C-alpha positions, 0 to 999 in steps of 0.5 A: 156765119150766123151765130146759130150756125156756129152753135150747131157747129160747136155742138156737132164738134162736141158730140164727135169729141164725146163719141171719140173719147167716151163712147167708142172706148166703152164699146170696145171694152164691152166687145172684148168682155163679150168675147171672153164671156162667150169663150168661157161659157163655151168651156162651161157648156162643154163646147170648147171649139166654139171659142176657136174663132176668137183666137189669133193663133189657134195653137195657143188655144188651151185644152180646157174641159170640164169647167164648172164655173168662172169668175172674171176678177179684173179687167185692164185696158190699154195700148200695147204695140200701138193696138188696143189691148185688154187683159182679163184675170179670171178664176177658173173652177174645175171639178175635184177629179180634174187634172187642171188646177181649180180656183187659180187665176188665169190671164186672158190677153186680147188685142184689137186687130183688123178682124176685131178683138182676138185672144193672143194668149191665155196663161196661168197668172203668177202674182 
């Protein structure tokens, strides 16, 4: 093998390692972030049913209506049960007359499945 071909081989291997360790995980985090924002925007716009496709178990879909605004406060990514896992801590704000408590932190847990990112749980976060 000529030295020129060796350099090309090393460059290709280096690029593959770069993709595997930096770019691909970044793309996974962006996709999870987009899904959470789509769900929250649907709730905010009064179209809660638009987020049902992103739930792994639709029975865990929370009855959230009249969302005024939201703020994603923290994003955590890792591995759980040998799958990519994400937890978003979100502050939800509701009108004064709403039954749902306003300005509370909620946790939205996602897991990466064969169908992509799916919400596995959504609950009131206790610090």
